[in-house]
PyMOL Python script that loads the backbone (N, CA, C, O; Angstrom):
from pymol import cmd

cmd.read_pdbstr("""\
ATOM      1  N   UNK A   1     -23.412  16.845 -13.570  1.00  0.00           N
ATOM      2  CA  UNK A   1     -24.257  16.704 -12.409  1.00  0.00           C
ATOM      3  C   UNK A   1     -23.391  16.582 -11.167  1.00  0.00           C
ATOM      4  O   UNK A   1     -22.206  16.262 -11.267  1.00  0.00           O
ATOM      5  N   UNK A   2     -23.959  16.829 -10.019  1.00  0.00           N
ATOM      6  CA  UNK A   2     -23.201  16.751  -8.774  1.00  0.00           C
ATOM      7  C   UNK A   2     -23.504  15.441  -8.062  1.00  0.00           C
ATOM      8  O   UNK A   2     -24.386  14.684  -8.467  1.00  0.00           O
ATOM      9  N   UNK A   3     -22.765  15.193  -7.010  1.00  0.00           N
ATOM     10  CA  UNK A   3     -22.946  13.961  -6.249  1.00  0.00           C
ATOM     11  C   UNK A   3     -24.346  13.884  -5.637  1.00  0.00           C
ATOM     12  O   UNK A   3     -24.859  12.789  -5.405  1.00  0.00           O
ATOM     13  N   UNK A   4     -24.962  15.027  -5.377  1.00  0.00           N
ATOM     14  CA  UNK A   4     -26.334  15.025  -4.850  1.00  0.00           C
ATOM     15  C   UNK A   4     -27.327  14.393  -5.825  1.00  0.00           C
ATOM     16  O   UNK A   4     -28.383  13.914  -5.411  1.00  0.00           O
ATOM     17  N   UNK A   5     -26.994  14.389  -7.115  1.00  0.00           N
ATOM     18  CA  UNK A   5     -27.887  13.834  -8.141  1.00  0.00           C
ATOM     19  C   UNK A   5     -27.641  12.352  -8.408  1.00  0.00           C
ATOM     20  O   UNK A   5     -28.357  11.742  -9.201  1.00  0.00           O
ATOM     21  N   UNK A   6     -26.644  11.773  -7.762  1.00  0.00           N
ATOM     22  CA  UNK A   6     -26.268  10.381  -8.010  1.00  0.00           C
ATOM     23  C   UNK A   6     -27.327   9.408  -7.491  1.00  0.00           C
ATOM     24  O   UNK A   6     -28.011   9.660  -6.499  1.00  0.00           O
ATOM     25  N   UNK A   7     -27.430   8.292  -8.202  1.00  0.00           N
ATOM     26  CA  UNK A   7     -28.321   7.218  -7.765  1.00  0.00           C
ATOM     27  C   UNK A   7     -27.546   6.266  -6.871  1.00  0.00           C
ATOM     28  O   UNK A   7     -26.444   5.848  -7.225  1.00  0.00           O
ATOM     29  N   UNK A   8     -28.099   5.918  -5.721  1.00  0.00           N
ATOM     30  CA  UNK A   8     -27.411   4.970  -4.832  1.00  0.00           C
ATOM     31  C   UNK A   8     -27.112   3.650  -5.537  1.00  0.00           C
ATOM     32  O   UNK A   8     -27.930   3.130  -6.296  1.00  0.00           O
ATOM     33  N   UNK A   9     -25.925   3.127  -5.267  1.00  0.00           N
ATOM     34  CA  UNK A   9     -25.528   1.843  -5.832  1.00  0.00           C
ATOM     35  C   UNK A   9     -24.861   1.920  -7.191  1.00  0.00           C
ATOM     36  O   UNK A   9     -24.398   0.900  -7.701  1.00  0.00           O
ATOM     37  N   UNK A  10     -24.798   3.090  -7.786  1.00  0.00           N
ATOM     38  CA  UNK A  10     -24.179   3.264  -9.091  1.00  0.00           C
ATOM     39  C   UNK A  10     -22.799   3.888  -8.925  1.00  0.00           C
ATOM     40  O   UNK A  10     -22.640   4.872  -8.201  1.00  0.00           O
ATOM     41  N   UNK A  11     -21.806   3.319  -9.594  1.00  0.00           N
ATOM     42  CA  UNK A  11     -20.457   3.866  -9.518  1.00  0.00           C
ATOM     43  C   UNK A  11     -20.304   4.993 -10.534  1.00  0.00           C
ATOM     44  O   UNK A  11     -20.726   4.870 -11.685  1.00  0.00           O
ATOM     45  N   UNK A  12     -19.702   6.079 -10.097  1.00  0.00           N
ATOM     46  CA  UNK A  12     -19.458   7.244 -10.947  1.00  0.00           C
ATOM     47  C   UNK A  12     -17.981   7.595 -10.902  1.00  0.00           C
ATOM     48  O   UNK A  12     -17.253   7.167 -10.007  1.00  0.00           O
ATOM     49  N   UNK A  13     -17.553   8.377 -11.876  1.00  0.00           N
ATOM     50  CA  UNK A  13     -16.195   8.917 -11.871  1.00  0.00           C
ATOM     51  C   UNK A  13     -16.269  10.396 -11.520  1.00  0.00           C
ATOM     52  O   UNK A  13     -17.097  11.128 -12.062  1.00  0.00           O
ATOM     53  N   UNK A  14     -15.413  10.827 -10.624  1.00  0.00           N
ATOM     54  CA  UNK A  14     -15.375  12.242 -10.258  1.00  0.00           C
ATOM     55  C   UNK A  14     -14.769  13.011 -11.421  1.00  0.00           C
ATOM     56  O   UNK A  14     -13.646  12.727 -11.837  1.00  0.00           O
ATOM     57  N   UNK A  15     -15.502  13.978 -11.946  1.00  0.00           N
ATOM     58  CA  UNK A  15     -15.041  14.781 -13.080  1.00  0.00           C
ATOM     59  C   UNK A  15     -14.229  15.981 -12.617  1.00  0.00           C
ATOM     60  O   UNK A  15     -13.173  16.280 -13.174  1.00  0.00           O
ATOM     61  N   UNK A  16     -14.731  16.667 -11.591  1.00  0.00           N
ATOM     62  CA  UNK A  16     -14.020  17.829 -11.059  1.00  0.00           C
ATOM     63  C   UNK A  16     -14.599  18.204  -9.702  1.00  0.00           C
ATOM     64  O   UNK A  16     -15.682  17.764  -9.316  1.00  0.00           O
ATOM     65  N   UNK A  17     -13.843  19.027  -8.998  1.00  0.00           N
ATOM     66  CA  UNK A  17     -14.290  19.576  -7.723  1.00  0.00           C
ATOM     67  C   UNK A  17     -14.451  21.077  -7.907  1.00  0.00           C
ATOM     68  O   UNK A  17     -13.531  21.745  -8.381  1.00  0.00           O
ATOM     69  N   UNK A  18     -15.602  21.609  -7.541  1.00  0.00           N
ATOM     70  CA  UNK A  18     -15.887  23.032  -7.678  1.00  0.00           C
ATOM     71  C   UNK A  18     -15.601  23.688  -6.328  1.00  0.00           C
ATOM     72  O   UNK A  18     -16.466  23.730  -5.453  1.00  0.00           O
ATOM     73  N   UNK A  19     -14.387  24.196  -6.170  1.00  0.00           N
ATOM     74  CA  UNK A  19     -13.933  24.632  -4.852  1.00  0.00           C
ATOM     75  C   UNK A  19     -13.781  26.136  -4.703  1.00  0.00           C
ATOM     76  O   UNK A  19     -13.657  26.619  -3.578  1.00  0.00           O
ATOM     77  N   UNK A  20     -13.786  26.885  -5.778  1.00  0.00           N
ATOM     78  CA  UNK A  20     -13.635  28.346  -5.725  1.00  0.00           C
ATOM     79  C   UNK A  20     -12.431  28.771  -4.893  1.00  0.00           C
ATOM     80  O   UNK A  20     -12.523  29.714  -4.107  1.00  0.00           O
ATOM     81  N   UNK A  21     -11.298  28.082  -5.060  1.00  0.00           N
ATOM     82  CA  UNK A  21     -10.071  28.467  -4.381  1.00  0.00           C
ATOM     83  C   UNK A  21      -9.979  28.076  -2.921  1.00  0.00           C
ATOM     84  O   UNK A  21      -9.062  28.520  -2.231  1.00  0.00           O
ATOM     85  N   UNK A  22     -10.894  27.263  -2.426  1.00  0.00           N
ATOM     86  CA  UNK A  22     -10.875  26.839  -1.018  1.00  0.00           C
ATOM     87  C   UNK A  22      -9.845  25.723  -0.851  1.00  0.00           C
ATOM     88  O   UNK A  22     -10.162  24.546  -1.024  1.00  0.00           O
ATOM     89  N   UNK A  23      -8.620  26.098  -0.515  1.00  0.00           N
ATOM     90  CA  UNK A  23      -7.525  25.133  -0.399  1.00  0.00           C
ATOM     91  C   UNK A  23      -7.719  24.162   0.757  1.00  0.00           C
ATOM     92  O   UNK A  23      -7.307  23.006   0.666  1.00  0.00           O
ATOM     93  N   UNK A  24      -8.337  24.611   1.835  1.00  0.00           N
ATOM     94  CA  UNK A  24      -8.577  23.731   2.986  1.00  0.00           C
ATOM     95  C   UNK A  24      -9.554  22.622   2.621  1.00  0.00           C
ATOM     96  O   UNK A  24      -9.348  21.464   2.983  1.00  0.00           O
ATOM     97  N   UNK A  25     -10.620  22.976   1.902  1.00  0.00           N
ATOM     98  CA  UNK A  25     -11.590  21.975   1.467  1.00  0.00           C
ATOM     99  C   UNK A  25     -10.959  21.024   0.454  1.00  0.00           C
ATOM    100  O   UNK A  25     -11.200  19.818   0.499  1.00  0.00           O
ATOM    101  N   UNK A  26     -10.159  21.559  -0.450  1.00  0.00           N
ATOM    102  CA  UNK A  26      -9.478  20.721  -1.434  1.00  0.00           C
ATOM    103  C   UNK A  26      -8.563  19.709  -0.743  1.00  0.00           C
ATOM    104  O   UNK A  26      -8.527  18.538  -1.121  1.00  0.00           O
ATOM    105  N   UNK A  27      -7.835  20.162   0.258  1.00  0.00           N
ATOM    106  CA  UNK A  27      -6.944  19.280   1.006  1.00  0.00           C
ATOM    107  C   UNK A  27      -7.731  18.198   1.737  1.00  0.00           C
ATOM    108  O   UNK A  27      -7.327  17.035   1.754  1.00  0.00           O
ATOM    109  N   UNK A  28      -8.850  18.581   2.338  1.00  0.00           N
ATOM    110  CA  UNK A  28      -9.699  17.623   3.048  1.00  0.00           C
ATOM    111  C   UNK A  28     -10.213  16.549   2.099  1.00  0.00           C
ATOM    112  O   UNK A  28     -10.134  15.359   2.406  1.00  0.00           O
ATOM    113  N   UNK A  29     -10.735  16.957   0.958  1.00  0.00           N
ATOM    114  CA  UNK A  29     -11.264  15.994  -0.012  1.00  0.00           C
ATOM    115  C   UNK A  29     -10.164  15.086  -0.543  1.00  0.00           C
ATOM    116  O   UNK A  29     -10.389  13.895  -0.759  1.00  0.00           O
ATOM    117  N   UNK A  30      -8.978  15.641  -0.753  1.00  0.00           N
ATOM    118  CA  UNK A  30      -7.865  14.840  -1.233  1.00  0.00           C
ATOM    119  C   UNK A  30      -7.492  13.758  -0.224  1.00  0.00           C
ATOM    120  O   UNK A  30      -7.151  12.643  -0.619  1.00  0.00           O
ATOM    121  N   UNK A  31      -7.552  14.067   1.080  1.00  0.00           N
ATOM    122  CA  UNK A  31      -7.230  13.061   2.098  1.00  0.00           C
ATOM    123  C   UNK A  31      -8.246  11.921   2.110  1.00  0.00           C
ATOM    124  O   UNK A  31      -7.938  10.809   2.539  1.00  0.00           O
ATOM    125  N   UNK A  32      -9.464  12.208   1.635  1.00  0.00           N
ATOM    126  CA  UNK A  32     -10.478  11.154   1.524  1.00  0.00           C
ATOM    127  C   UNK A  32     -10.296  10.319   0.258  1.00  0.00           C
ATOM    128  O   UNK A  32     -10.925   9.272   0.105  1.00  0.00           O
ATOM    129  N   UNK A  33      -9.432  10.784  -0.647  1.00  0.00           N
ATOM    130  CA  UNK A  33      -9.258  10.108  -1.928  1.00  0.00           C
ATOM    131  C   UNK A  33     -10.216  10.632  -2.976  1.00  0.00           C
ATOM    132  O   UNK A  33     -10.447   9.982  -3.996  1.00  0.00           O
ATOM    133  N   UNK A  34     -10.769  11.793  -2.732  1.00  0.00           N
ATOM    134  CA  UNK A  34     -11.780  12.384  -3.607  1.00  0.00           C
ATOM    135  C   UNK A  34     -11.111  13.420  -4.516  1.00  0.00           C
ATOM    136  O   UNK A  34     -10.880  14.560  -4.112  1.00  0.00           O
ATOM    137  N   UNK A  35     -10.802  13.006  -5.753  1.00  0.00           N
ATOM    138  CA  UNK A  35     -10.178  13.893  -6.724  1.00  0.00           C
ATOM    139  C   UNK A  35     -10.556  13.424  -8.122  1.00  0.00           C
ATOM    140  O   UNK A  35     -11.074  12.319  -8.289  1.00  0.00           O
ATOM    141  N   UNK A  36     -10.306  14.244  -9.112  1.00  0.00           N
ATOM    142  CA  UNK A  36     -10.687  13.950 -10.495  1.00  0.00           C
ATOM    143  C   UNK A  36     -10.153  12.597 -10.944  1.00  0.00           C
ATOM    144  O   UNK A  36      -8.992  12.257 -10.715  1.00  0.00           O
ATOM    145  N   UNK A  37     -11.030  11.834 -11.590  1.00  0.00           N
ATOM    146  CA  UNK A  37     -10.663  10.529 -12.111  1.00  0.00           C
ATOM    147  C   UNK A  37     -10.928   9.376 -11.164  1.00  0.00           C
ATOM    148  O   UNK A  37     -10.924   8.221 -11.589  1.00  0.00           O
ATOM    149  N   UNK A  38     -11.156   9.658  -9.899  1.00  0.00           N
ATOM    150  CA  UNK A  38     -11.401   8.605  -8.908  1.00  0.00           C
ATOM    151  C   UNK A  38     -12.852   8.132  -8.997  1.00  0.00           C
ATOM    152  O   UNK A  38     -13.749   8.910  -9.320  1.00  0.00           O
ATOM    153  N   UNK A  39     -13.068   6.853  -8.708  1.00  0.00           N
ATOM    154  CA  UNK A  39     -14.415   6.277  -8.693  1.00  0.00           C
ATOM    155  C   UNK A  39     -15.065   6.544  -7.341  1.00  0.00           C
ATOM    156  O   UNK A  39     -14.405   6.508  -6.302  1.00  0.00           O
ATOM    157  N   UNK A  40     -16.379   6.815  -7.371  1.00  0.00           N
ATOM    158  CA  UNK A  40     -17.135   7.078  -6.146  1.00  0.00           C
ATOM    159  C   UNK A  40     -18.525   6.474  -6.298  1.00  0.00           C
ATOM    160  O   UNK A  40     -19.120   6.519  -7.375  1.00  0.00           O
ATOM    161  N   UNK A  41     -19.031   5.914  -5.218  1.00  0.00           N
ATOM    162  CA  UNK A  41     -20.365   5.317  -5.202  1.00  0.00           C
ATOM    163  C   UNK A  41     -21.144   5.859  -4.018  1.00  0.00           C
ATOM    164  O   UNK A  41     -20.635   5.877  -2.897  1.00  0.00           O
ATOM    165  N   UNK A  42     -22.366   6.297  -4.253  1.00  0.00           N
ATOM    166  CA  UNK A  42     -23.255   6.690  -3.163  1.00  0.00           C
ATOM    167  C   UNK A  42     -23.899   5.404  -2.647  1.00  0.00           C
ATOM    168  O   UNK A  42     -24.613   4.718  -3.379  1.00  0.00           O
ATOM    169  N   UNK A  43     -23.643   5.093  -1.401  1.00  0.00           N
ATOM    170  CA  UNK A  43     -24.170   3.873  -0.799  1.00  0.00           C
ATOM    171  C   UNK A  43     -25.582   4.113  -0.274  1.00  0.00           C
ATOM    172  O   UNK A  43     -26.452   3.252  -0.406  1.00  0.00           O
ATOM    173  N   UNK A  44     -25.807   5.285   0.324  1.00  0.00           N
ATOM    174  CA  UNK A  44     -27.103   5.600   0.920  1.00  0.00           C
ATOM    175  C   UNK A  44     -27.320   7.102   0.880  1.00  0.00           C
ATOM    176  O   UNK A  44     -26.374   7.879   1.007  1.00  0.00           O
ATOM    177  N   UNK A  45     -28.574   7.507   0.702  1.00  0.00           N
ATOM    178  CA  UNK A  45     -28.941   8.922   0.703  1.00  0.00           C
ATOM    179  C   UNK A  45     -30.118   9.116   1.640  1.00  0.00           C
ATOM    180  O   UNK A  45     -31.217   8.623   1.387  1.00  0.00           O
ATOM    181  N   UNK A  46     -29.882   9.823   2.700  1.00  0.00           N
ATOM    182  CA  UNK A  46     -30.962  10.224   3.595  1.00  0.00           C
ATOM    183  C   UNK A  46     -30.711  11.679   3.906  1.00  0.00           C
ATOM    184  O   UNK A  46     -30.708  12.500   2.989  1.00  0.00           O
ATOM    185  N   UNK A  47     -30.500  12.034   5.163  1.00  0.00           N
ATOM    186  CA  UNK A  47     -30.152  13.412   5.498  1.00  0.00           C
ATOM    187  C   UNK A  47     -28.788  13.754   4.910  1.00  0.00           C
ATOM    188  O   UNK A  47     -28.617  14.811   4.303  1.00  0.00           O
ATOM    189  N   UNK A  48     -27.820  12.864   5.090  1.00  0.00           N
ATOM    190  CA  UNK A  48     -26.485  12.988   4.518  1.00  0.00           C
ATOM    191  C   UNK A  48     -26.268  11.867   3.516  1.00  0.00           C
ATOM    192  O   UNK A  48     -27.105  10.971   3.400  1.00  0.00           O
ATOM    193  N   UNK A  49     -25.166  11.903   2.798  1.00  0.00           N
ATOM    194  CA  UNK A  49     -24.842  10.858   1.845  1.00  0.00           C
ATOM    195  C   UNK A  49     -23.734   9.984   2.420  1.00  0.00           C
ATOM    196  O   UNK A  49     -22.763  10.491   2.982  1.00  0.00           O
ATOM    197  N   UNK A  50     -23.882   8.689   2.279  1.00  0.00           N
ATOM    198  CA  UNK A  50     -22.821   7.755   2.612  1.00  0.00           C
ATOM    199  C   UNK A  50     -22.194   7.368   1.281  1.00  0.00           C
ATOM    200  O   UNK A  50     -22.861   6.825   0.400  1.00  0.00           O
ATOM    201  N   UNK A  51     -20.897   7.658   1.147  1.00  0.00           N
ATOM    202  CA  UNK A  51     -20.214   7.381  -0.113  1.00  0.00           C
ATOM    203  C   UNK A  51     -19.075   6.405   0.118  1.00  0.00           C
ATOM    204  O   UNK A  51     -18.514   6.324   1.210  1.00  0.00           O
ATOM    205  N   UNK A  52     -18.748   5.669  -0.927  1.00  0.00           N
ATOM    206  CA  UNK A  52     -17.642   4.729  -0.897  1.00  0.00           C
ATOM    207  C   UNK A  52     -16.585   5.213  -1.882  1.00  0.00           C
ATOM    208  O   UNK A  52     -16.853   5.409  -3.067  1.00  0.00           O
ATOM    209  N   UNK A  53     -15.368   5.403  -1.355  1.00  0.00           N
ATOM    210  CA  UNK A  53     -14.217   5.782  -2.165  1.00  0.00           C
ATOM    211  C   UNK A  53     -13.070   4.867  -1.770  1.00  0.00           C
ATOM    212  O   UNK A  53     -12.686   4.825  -0.601  1.00  0.00           O
ATOM    213  N   UNK A  54     -12.520   4.134  -2.727  1.00  0.00           N
ATOM    214  CA  UNK A  54     -11.377   3.247  -2.457  1.00  0.00           C
ATOM    215  C   UNK A  54     -11.613   2.334  -1.258  1.00  0.00           C
ATOM    216  O   UNK A  54     -10.791   2.305  -0.342  1.00  0.00           O
ATOM    217  N   UNK A  55     -12.687   1.610  -1.244  1.00  0.00           N
ATOM    218  CA  UNK A  55     -12.998   0.636  -0.191  1.00  0.00           C
ATOM    219  C   UNK A  55     -13.185   1.238   1.195  1.00  0.00           C
ATOM    220  O   UNK A  55     -13.134   0.510   2.186  1.00  0.00           O
ATOM    221  N   UNK A  56     -13.401   2.545   1.291  1.00  0.00           N
ATOM    222  CA  UNK A  56     -13.695   3.202   2.565  1.00  0.00           C
ATOM    223  C   UNK A  56     -15.031   3.925   2.414  1.00  0.00           C
ATOM    224  O   UNK A  56     -15.396   4.352   1.319  1.00  0.00           O
ATOM    225  N   UNK A  57     -15.748   4.058   3.510  1.00  0.00           N
ATOM    226  CA  UNK A  57     -17.037   4.754   3.487  1.00  0.00           C
ATOM    227  C   UNK A  57     -16.956   6.027   4.309  1.00  0.00           C
ATOM    228  O   UNK A  57     -16.342   6.065   5.375  1.00  0.00           O
ATOM    229  N   UNK A  58     -17.598   7.080   3.782  1.00  0.00           N
ATOM    230  CA  UNK A  58     -17.612   8.377   4.442  1.00  0.00           C
ATOM    231  C   UNK A  58     -19.027   8.924   4.446  1.00  0.00           C
ATOM    232  O   UNK A  58     -19.804   8.669   3.526  1.00  0.00           O
ATOM    233  N   UNK A  59     -19.355   9.671   5.475  1.00  0.00           N
ATOM    234  CA  UNK A  59     -20.637  10.336   5.599  1.00  0.00           C
ATOM    235  C   UNK A  59     -20.407  11.809   5.279  1.00  0.00           C
ATOM    236  O   UNK A  59     -19.687  12.490   6.009  1.00  0.00           O
ATOM    237  N   UNK A  60     -21.006  12.314   4.199  1.00  0.00           N
ATOM    238  CA  UNK A  60     -20.817  13.712   3.831  1.00  0.00           C
ATOM    239  C   UNK A  60     -22.166  14.412   3.725  1.00  0.00           C
ATOM    240  O   UNK A  60     -23.178  13.789   3.402  1.00  0.00           O
ATOM    241  N   UNK A  61     -22.168  15.706   4.001  1.00  0.00           N
ATOM    242  CA  UNK A  61     -23.424  16.447   3.949  1.00  0.00           C
ATOM    243  C   UNK A  61     -23.708  16.922   2.517  1.00  0.00           C
ATOM    244  O   UNK A  61     -22.807  16.948   1.678  1.00  0.00           O
ATOM    245  N   UNK A  62     -24.953  17.293   2.246  1.00  0.00           N
ATOM    246  CA  UNK A  62     -25.336  17.709   0.889  1.00  0.00           C
ATOM    247  C   UNK A  62     -24.559  18.924   0.373  1.00  0.00           C
ATOM    248  O   UNK A  62     -24.334  19.041  -0.832  1.00  0.00           O
ATOM    249  N   UNK A  63     -24.144  19.834   1.272  1.00  0.00           N
ATOM    250  CA  UNK A  63     -23.365  20.995   0.831  1.00  0.00           C
ATOM    251  C   UNK A  63     -22.012  20.563   0.259  1.00  0.00           C
ATOM    252  O   UNK A  63     -21.569  21.088  -0.763  1.00  0.00           O
ATOM    253  N   UNK A  64     -21.373  19.624   0.908  1.00  0.00           N
ATOM    254  CA  UNK A  64     -20.105  19.105   0.420  1.00  0.00           C
ATOM    255  C   UNK A  64     -20.310  18.295  -0.866  1.00  0.00           C
ATOM    256  O   UNK A  64     -19.503  18.387  -1.792  1.00  0.00           O
ATOM    257  N   UNK A  65     -21.367  17.518  -0.922  1.00  0.00           N
ATOM    258  CA  UNK A  65     -21.660  16.725  -2.117  1.00  0.00           C
ATOM    259  C   UNK A  65     -21.916  17.625  -3.329  1.00  0.00           C
ATOM    260  O   UNK A  65     -21.698  17.200  -4.464  1.00  0.00           O
ATOM    261  N   UNK A  66     -22.365  18.838  -3.111  1.00  0.00           N
ATOM    262  CA  UNK A  66     -22.661  19.761  -4.201  1.00  0.00           C
ATOM    263  C   UNK A  66     -21.399  20.215  -4.943  1.00  0.00           C
ATOM    264  O   UNK A  66     -21.491  20.609  -6.106  1.00  0.00           O
ATOM    265  N   UNK A  67     -20.238  20.170  -4.309  1.00  0.00           N
ATOM    266  CA  UNK A  67     -19.004  20.606  -4.965  1.00  0.00           C
ATOM    267  C   UNK A  67     -18.327  19.493  -5.762  1.00  0.00           C
ATOM    268  O   UNK A  67     -17.338  19.738  -6.453  1.00  0.00           O
ATOM    269  N   UNK A  68     -18.856  18.268  -5.670  1.00  0.00           N
ATOM    270  CA  UNK A  68     -18.257  17.122  -6.358  1.00  0.00           C
ATOM    271  C   UNK A  68     -19.070  16.829  -7.612  1.00  0.00           C
ATOM    272  O   UNK A  68     -20.204  16.354  -7.540  1.00  0.00           O
ATOM    273  N   UNK A  69     -18.463  17.124  -8.776  1.00  0.00           N
ATOM    274  CA  UNK A  69     -19.131  16.865 -10.059  1.00  0.00           C
ATOM    275  C   UNK A  69     -18.759  15.484 -10.563  1.00  0.00           C
ATOM    276  O   UNK A  69     -17.593  15.088 -10.557  1.00  0.00           O
ATOM    277  N   UNK A  70     -19.785  14.761 -11.002  1.00  0.00           N
ATOM    278  CA  UNK A  70     -19.585  13.391 -11.513  1.00  0.00           C
ATOM    279  C   UNK A  70     -20.046  13.306 -12.955  1.00  0.00           C
ATOM    280  O   UNK A  70     -19.963  12.242 -13.568  1.00  0.00           O
TER     281      UNK A  70
END
""", "prot")
cmd.dss("prot")
cmd.show_as("cartoon", "prot")
cmd.util.cbc("prot")
cmd.orient("prot")
């Protein structure tokens, strides 16, 4: 399942990133700490998702959340 399917308040482990060779997106996600094996929690879901990774919170859009498999 993807991050869009996550339930708020539940911690998940990132299984993989579906990037189709997009090195710029991969680099961006890596700077956020978003990579395979890392824990991620959806804090809030409205128009965008608020996620917590390594004690930091980020606001990501549903298109970006779709590439993160948990």
